[in-house]
N, C-alpha and C positions, 0 to 999 in steps of 0.2 A: 159532101153534106152541105146543104145550103139552109141558112136560117134567116128569118126576118126578125130583127130586134126592134122592139117598140118601147118608146118612152111615152106613155099615155098623157094626153092633155087635150083640152078643147081649144085653147088659143094657139098653141103650137104642139103638134104631136111629132116627136122625133122618130125617124126610122133609119135602119141600117141593114143593108143586105150583106151578109157575111158568108163566105164559102171556105170550107176546109178542103185543102188538097194535100194529102199526105200529112206532113208535119207543119205545113204552112196554113195560116188562116189569112185570107185576103178580103178587103172590102170590095164589093161589086158596085154599090151605090149607097149614098146616104143623103139625108136632108130632113126637111120638115113638111108636114101637111099643115098649112096655116089657115086659120079662120080669123074673122074680124069681130070686134066687140059689138059692132052695130048689128050683127046678125043675131037672131034669137037662138035660144039653146038648141032647138030642134034642127035648125039649119046648120049650126056648127057641128052637131053630132052626125048629121047626114054627110057632111063634107069629110069628116074623119072616117066614117064607115066606108064611103065610096073610095076615098084615097087608099085605105088599107086593102080593100077588095081589089082595086086596080093593081097595087103592088104585088099582091098574091098571084093574080092572073098573069102579070108580066114576068115575074121572077120564079114562080113555082117553088117556093121554099118547102123543105121537108117538114119543118115545124117553125113555130114562132116562139121567140123569147119575149115575154111581156112583163114589165115591171109590176110587181105586186104593190098594193097600196100600203102606205105607212101613215100613221096618224099625224096629222098636221094641226097646228093651232087654229088655222082658218078652216072651219067646217064647210063653208060654201065651196072653197077650192077643192076640198076633199071629195065632196059630193060630185062636183063637175068632173074630176079626174076619174071617179068610180063609174060615172056614166060613160065617159070616153072609153074606159077599159072594157065596159060591157059591149059597146058596139064593135070594138076591135076584136074581142073574143068571138062575137057573132060572125064577123066577116071571115075569120079563120074557120069556124065551125061549118059555115055554109059552103066552104070550098075544101072541106076535109083536111084542114091543116091544123094539127094538134098544137096546143100551147104549153110552154114550159113557164112556170111562174118563177120569177127571179126577184129577190128582195134587194134593196139598196145595200144592205149589209153584206149579202153574198157577193155582189159585184165588187165592193171594196176589198173584201177578204181575198177573193179569187184573183183580182188583178193587181192589187197593191200589197197584198199580204197582211193587211191591217184593217180591221172593221171600222176604224174611225179615220181612215185616210181622207185627205182633202180631195175635192173634185179634181183639182189640178193634177194631183198625183195619178189618179185613175186615168185621166185623159192622156197624160204622158205615157202611161203603160199601154194604152190602146194604140197610140201612135207607134210605139216601139214594136209591139207584137205584130202589127199589120204593116209595118214599114211605110207609114204615112209621114211625109216630110213637111207638109203644110198644116197650119192650124185648122182644126175642124170647126167649122161654123155652121149654125149656132151650137151652143152647148147641148141642146136637145138632141141633135144628130150625134154628137160625141157620146152622149148617154146611151142612145139607142145602139150604137156600135158596141159599147161596153156590155150592154144587156145581151146582145147577140153573142158576143164572145163568151160570156159567162154561161149562157144557155148551152153553147156547144160543149164547153168544159163539163157541165153537169151531165149532158147526155153521154159524153165519152166515159165519164166516171161510172155511170149506171151500166153502160155496155160492158166495160171492163170488169165491174163487180159481178155481173151476171155470168161472164165467162169463167170466173174463178169458182163459182158455186157448182 
Protein backbone atom coordinates (compact mmCIF):
# COMPACT_ATOMS: atom_id res chain seq x y z
CA UNK A 1 0.00 0.00 0.00
CA UNK A 2 1.42 3.39 -0.99
CA UNK A 3 0.19 6.72 0.35
CA UNK A 4 1.03 10.33 -0.36
CA UNK A 5 0.95 12.31 2.88
CA UNK A 6 0.39 16.05 2.45
CA UNK A 7 0.86 18.93 4.88
CA UNK A 8 -0.99 21.70 2.97
CA UNK A 9 0.47 25.15 2.60
CA UNK A 10 1.05 27.83 0.00
CA UNK A 11 4.56 28.85 1.06
CA UNK A 12 5.73 25.30 1.72
CA UNK A 13 3.58 22.26 1.08
CA UNK A 14 5.10 19.20 2.73
CA UNK A 15 4.86 15.80 1.05
CA UNK A 16 5.83 12.29 2.06
CA UNK A 17 5.50 9.13 0.00
CA UNK A 18 5.11 6.21 2.41
CA UNK A 19 4.78 2.53 1.57
CA UNK A 20 3.62 -0.40 3.70
CA UNK A 21 5.37 -3.74 3.17
CA UNK A 22 3.95 -6.36 5.50
CA UNK A 23 4.51 -4.97 8.99
CA UNK A 24 7.07 -2.38 7.88
CA UNK A 25 6.32 1.14 6.72
CA UNK A 26 9.08 2.81 4.75
CA UNK A 27 9.59 6.30 3.36
CA UNK A 28 10.00 6.40 -0.42
CA UNK A 29 10.52 10.14 -0.78
CA UNK A 30 9.75 13.32 1.12
CA UNK A 31 10.26 17.04 0.82
CA UNK A 32 8.40 20.25 0.10
CA UNK A 33 6.78 22.01 -2.82
CA UNK A 34 7.97 25.57 -2.36
CA UNK A 35 6.60 28.87 -3.61
CA UNK A 36 7.76 32.44 -3.08
CA UNK A 37 6.06 35.44 -1.48
CA UNK A 38 6.76 37.51 -4.58
CA UNK A 39 4.38 35.28 -6.58
CA UNK A 40 0.69 36.09 -6.58
CA UNK A 41 -1.74 33.69 -4.93
CA UNK A 42 -2.86 32.08 -8.20
CA UNK A 43 0.73 31.35 -9.23
CA UNK A 44 1.42 29.82 -5.83
CA UNK A 45 -1.70 27.65 -5.92
CA UNK A 46 -0.85 26.51 -9.44
CA UNK A 47 2.66 25.48 -8.33
CA UNK A 48 1.16 23.46 -5.45
CA UNK A 49 -1.42 21.86 -7.77
CA UNK A 50 1.16 20.93 -10.43
CA UNK A 51 3.61 19.68 -7.81
CA UNK A 52 1.05 17.36 -6.23
CA UNK A 53 -0.20 16.20 -9.65
CA UNK A 54 3.38 15.37 -10.63
CA UNK A 55 3.96 13.41 -7.39
CA UNK A 56 0.76 11.43 -7.99
CA UNK A 57 1.77 10.67 -11.56
CA UNK A 58 5.30 9.67 -10.54
CA UNK A 59 4.52 7.54 -7.46
CA UNK A 60 0.96 6.30 -8.16
CA UNK A 61 -0.26 6.28 -4.53
CA UNK A 62 -3.33 4.22 -3.62
CA UNK A 63 -4.64 7.20 -1.65
CA UNK A 64 -3.59 10.52 -0.15
CA UNK A 65 -3.55 11.49 3.50
CA UNK A 66 -4.26 15.23 3.70
CA UNK A 67 -4.18 17.23 6.91
CA UNK A 68 -7.57 18.70 7.75
CA UNK A 69 -7.83 22.34 8.63
CA UNK A 70 -7.84 23.48 12.18
CA UNK A 71 -8.79 26.98 13.25
CA UNK A 72 -5.89 29.32 13.64
CA UNK A 73 -5.79 32.82 15.09
CA UNK A 74 -4.54 34.14 11.74
CA UNK A 75 -7.55 34.04 9.40
CA UNK A 76 -5.50 34.99 6.33
CA UNK A 77 -3.20 32.01 6.84
CA UNK A 78 -6.22 29.75 7.38
CA UNK A 79 -7.77 30.87 4.10
CA UNK A 80 -4.50 30.32 2.22
CA UNK A 81 -4.13 26.83 3.66
CA UNK A 82 -7.77 26.05 2.77
CA UNK A 83 -7.11 27.15 -0.81
CA UNK A 84 -3.98 24.99 -0.99
CA UNK A 85 -5.92 22.05 0.42
CA UNK A 86 -8.55 22.56 -2.27
CA UNK A 87 -6.09 22.35 -5.16
CA UNK A 88 -4.40 19.34 -3.51
CA UNK A 89 -7.73 17.49 -3.28
CA UNK A 90 -8.51 18.48 -6.88
CA UNK A 91 -5.17 17.06 -8.08
CA UNK A 92 -6.02 13.76 -6.39
CA UNK A 93 -9.57 13.73 -7.70
CA UNK A 94 -8.45 14.32 -11.28
CA UNK A 95 -6.16 11.29 -11.08
CA UNK A 96 -8.68 9.11 -9.17
CA UNK A 97 -6.66 9.10 -5.95
CA UNK A 98 -9.00 9.22 -2.94
CA UNK A 99 -8.15 11.36 0.07
CA UNK A 100 -8.18 10.45 3.75
CA UNK A 101 -8.61 13.45 6.04
CA UNK A 102 -6.26 13.48 9.01
CA UNK A 103 -6.44 15.98 11.86
CA UNK A 104 -3.40 17.17 13.84
CA UNK A 105 -4.97 15.59 16.94
CA UNK A 106 -5.25 12.20 15.20
CA UNK A 107 -1.58 12.38 14.16
CA UNK A 108 -0.45 13.13 17.72
CA UNK A 109 -2.67 10.45 19.27
CA UNK A 110 -1.73 7.81 16.71
CA UNK A 111 2.01 8.37 16.71
CA UNK A 112 2.82 9.71 20.18
CA UNK A 113 -0.14 8.27 22.10
CA UNK A 114 -1.10 11.70 23.41
CA UNK A 115 -3.24 14.36 21.73
CA UNK A 116 -1.18 17.23 23.12
CA UNK A 117 2.19 15.79 22.19
CA UNK A 118 4.89 18.19 21.07
CA UNK A 119 5.90 18.26 17.41
CA UNK A 120 9.35 16.96 18.44
CA UNK A 121 7.79 13.82 19.97
CA UNK A 122 5.79 13.13 16.81
CA UNK A 123 8.84 13.57 14.58
CA UNK A 124 10.88 11.22 16.81
CA UNK A 125 8.19 8.55 16.46
CA UNK A 126 8.09 8.98 12.67
CA UNK A 127 11.86 8.47 12.58
CA UNK A 128 11.65 5.37 14.81
CA UNK A 129 8.77 3.74 12.96
CA UNK A 130 10.34 4.29 9.55
CA UNK A 131 13.97 3.72 10.63
CA UNK A 132 15.11 7.18 9.53
CA UNK A 133 18.48 8.00 11.11
CA UNK A 134 18.93 11.60 9.99
CA UNK A 135 16.86 14.64 10.90
CA UNK A 136 13.96 15.20 8.52
CA UNK A 137 14.14 18.69 7.03
CA UNK A 138 12.12 20.81 6.83
CA UNK A 139 9.44 20.18 9.45
CA UNK A 140 6.75 20.34 6.74
CA UNK A 141 8.19 17.15 5.21
CA UNK A 142 8.26 15.45 8.63
CA UNK A 143 4.64 16.50 9.17
CA UNK A 144 3.69 15.04 5.78
CA UNK A 145 5.34 11.71 6.67
CA UNK A 146 3.41 11.71 9.96
CA UNK A 147 0.18 12.41 8.09
CA UNK A 148 0.93 9.59 5.64
CA UNK A 149 1.63 7.16 8.49
CA UNK A 150 -1.56 8.14 10.28
CA UNK A 151 -3.58 7.72 7.08
CA UNK A 152 -2.17 4.20 6.63
CA UNK A 153 -3.07 3.31 10.21
CA UNK A 154 -6.59 4.69 9.71
CA UNK A 155 -7.10 2.69 6.52
CA UNK A 156 -5.75 -0.47 8.17
CA UNK A 157 -8.09 0.03 11.11
CA UNK A 158 -11.08 0.46 8.78
CA UNK A 159 -10.09 -2.65 6.82
CA UNK A 160 -9.75 -4.74 9.98
CA UNK A 161 -13.04 -3.41 11.34
CA UNK A 162 -14.84 -4.38 8.12
CA UNK A 163 -13.36 -7.90 8.30
CA UNK A 164 -14.74 -8.34 11.83
CA UNK A 165 -18.29 -7.45 10.77
